[in-house]
N, C-alpha and C positions, 0 to 999 in steps of 0.2 A: 419612495421619495416624492414629495409634492412638486408640482410645476411651479416655477417662479412666475411672477406676474408678467415679466417681460417675455418669457418663453411662451406662456399661454397666449399672449397677444400675437406673437410671431406665428404660432401654429394656427390661430384663428384668422390670420390675414389672407390665407389662400395662396400666397406666394412664398413658399418656405425654402430655406437653405439648410436642410437637415441631412444627416447621415447617421450611421451606426458605428460604434466603437466597442471593442472587446478587450478586456485585460485578462490574461492567464497568469496565475501564480502557481508555480510548481512546488512540490514538496521540498525541493532543495533550495527554495527561495528565489529562483530566477523568475523574472517578470517579463512578459511579452505583451506588446500592445499591437492591435490590428484595427484597421478601419476600412470601410468600403468606399470612402471618399477617394478622390483622385490625387490628393496630396496628404502629406503627413500632418497629424495634429498632435497637440501636447496639452495635457492637464493632469492634475494630481500627481505630478512628478513622473508621469509615464509618457513615453513617445509612442503614438499609435501610427504604425507604418502603413503606407498605402500600396506597397509593391508586393504584397504577400499573396494576392489572389484569393483572399479569404472572404466568404460570404456567409449569410445565415438565412435559414428558412423562417417562416412565420413563427412568432412566439405565441405559445398557448399559455394563457394565464387564467386563473380562476380566483374566486373570492373565498372558496372553502379550503379544505385541507388536502385536496387532490394535488398531485405533483405538477408544477409548471415544467414545461419542457420545450426544447427547440433542438435544432441541429446546426452545426457549423460545417461548412464545406470549404475545401481549398486544395490548392496544388502543393505538393511537397517541394520544399525549397531549402537549399543549404543555408540561405540567408535568414530563414525564419524557422518553420517547422520542418524537421528532417525525418525521413523514414526510419533512420537509425534510432533516434530518440523515441519515436512512437513505438517501435518494436521493443525497445528496452523498457517500456512502461514508465518513462519519465513524466508522462502527462496523465497517468492514472490518478483520478481523484483530485486533479488540479483545480484550484478555485477559479471560477469564472465570474466576471461582472460585465454587463452589457448596458451601454447607454444609448439614448437617442440624443444627438448633439446638433446644435446649430453651428455648422462649420465656419460661418462668418463671425460668430461670437461664441467661443467655446464655453464661456461662463453660463450660457443658456443650455442646460442639458438636464436630463432626468435619467436616473438609474432604473432600467426596465427589468433587469433580470440579475439574479445572483444565485449561484449554485456551484456544481462541480462537473467535471468531465466524466462521462460514463463510458459506454462501449465505443471503441474506435475501430473502424474498418479501413483497409487500404486496398486500392486497386488502380492499376494503370497510372501510377505516378501521382495519384490524388488520395485524399482521405475524407472520411465522413465521421464526425464525432457527435455523439449524443450528449446533450447538455441537460443535466438534471437539476431541478429546483431544490431549495432548502428543505422542503417537506419530504423529499426522498428518504431522509433519515428516519421518518416515522414508519416506513415500510419494513424496517429491520426488527427482528425479534429482540425483545428486551427481557431482562431478568436472568436469574441463574438457572442452570440445568442441574438436576439432581442425578448424579452418576458417580460411579466408583472412582473414575479417573479425575484428575485435577482439571478444572476448567480454565485456569490461568495460563498465560503465555510466559515462559521463563524470562524473568527480568522485568516484567511489566509492573504496573502499580499494584496489582493484586498479589503477585508473587513476591515482589520486593527483594528478590535475590540480586546481589551485586555481581554482575558478570565481569567486573574489573578485578575481582579478588584473584590473588595468585592461584594458578593451577586450573583455571576454568576457561582460559582463552589463550590463543597464541597468534602472533602476527609474523608472517614470513613471506619470502619471495617465492613465487611459483617456479618450480623447477621443470617438471614435465607435465604436459597437458594433452589430453586426447579428446577430440570432439567437444571441447569446452565443457566437459561433464566429468571427466575422470582426471584426477591429479595425483602425481606421485612425488614424494619427497624422500631424499636420501637420509638426512639426519632428522629424527623426530623423537627425541627422548623425553621422558617425564610424564607421559600420558598413557593410561591403560588402553588396551585393545578395546575398540568400539566406544571409546570415551566421547567421541564427537557425533555419534549417530543421532539423528533428529535435531542436531544443532544447526545454527546459522553459519553460512559461508559468505562473508562480506568482502566485496572487492574494494580496495582502498586506493588503487591507482590504475592508470592505463585507460584505454577507451571504454572499458566496462565499469569505471569507477562509480560507486554508489549502488550497484546492483547486488542483489542478495539471493543466494540459493539455499536449499535445505539439504543437509547431508543424509544420504541414503545408506551408504556403507562406509565404515571406517575400520580398516584392517592394518594391524602392525605386521610387517613382513620381515624376513631376514635382512632385506636390503633397505628398509626404511618404512614408509607409510603410504597407504593407498586410500585416497578419499574419493568417493563417488557421490554425485549429486542426483537428486530425483529428476531434475530437468537441467538441460544445458544452459549455461549463461547466455543471455540473449545477444551479447556483443562480443567481438573478438577479445580473447584474453590469452596472454602468452607468457613465456619465461621472463622473469624479472618484475612482473606486476606483483604488487603487494596485496595479500589477502589476510583477513582475520577470520579464524575458525573458532567458534564458540562451543562449549560443551552442550550436549543434547540431553533432553529430558523426555522419558517415555510416559510421564503423567502418573506413575504409580506412587502410592504412599511410601513404599519402601525406598524407592529412588529418591524421593524428596527428603526422607529422613537420613539415609545413609550417604548418598552422594553429595547432597547440597546442605545437609544439616539445617533444613528450612521447614520442618514439619509444622511449626506454628502457623505458617502462612499457606498450608496446603488447602486448596480450594476444591477438594473432592469429598466424597462420602464413602470411605472404604468399607463401612459396615452396612451399607444399604442392601436390602435383600436383592438377589438376582432374579432372573426370569424363572428359576426353578422353585420359587417359593410356594407355588401351588402344590408341589409334590413333597413338601417338607412336613415333618411331624415331630412331636416331642420324643426325646430319648431319655432312658433311665440314667445313664452315666453323665457325669459333668454337673456343674453347678448351674441350675436354672434360676439365675438371679436377675433376669431382665436385661442382661448385657448383650454382647454380640451373640447372634443366634447360632446354635449348633445344628447344622442342616445336613440331612442325609437325603439323597435322591436315588 
């Protein structure tokens, strides 16, 4: 964003009244504003609070495609950023914007940084967050991977499977929970054993609302159902909290075809040669038509 004429004149005057303001937009839509000024400021519909103890280190910017970056430092506060929210990952990949602002006339400002929250570390009641510029996305691998298993995520734009279809998800209240990782339910009819393995475990209510786990084990027992997650839910979850458990996919072609009837959207290559192709050779039996290879090793 270019400097306005009035702001440029103010900066050139040698006697400035400037501060920095940051806006964080989380994935759940919540917006937080912070400033290193000694009083609150407001613009673009955001209130930038001055009582958060948030500061920022020097911003590194380039004219090329290398990643702009900086860091935000601050004290954990129940009134602003909480350790509980950071631990739960609620600020992961949150959008960040940073302005240089004339606090005496907030119309005079310039957007200096736009990006996302990267790695966050916590220690001694404080936090340190890495802020990554927009060009960080260029560091990520692009394109498809040629492999036997499906590369899509169940229910995403590539998979196109509708997880709201009957029989592929259930919502119910938590009954018994151990270590925020193992859940037991008394009545759980209508789903085959291991139906939810590799599926998503979404928390819909309670302190852990919005958090998601991945199902490691799903076992139907004589007394009900036992669901175990790969990792414990980051925040407390207890009886009465509502969860949504979605069917899991092991990325195999047969699973896509038989369990989800979605083989037209399969994003793998089930007939691609494996690592044993160096030891393969033609065989007399079978039809050598150029189709799937008949491999012996």
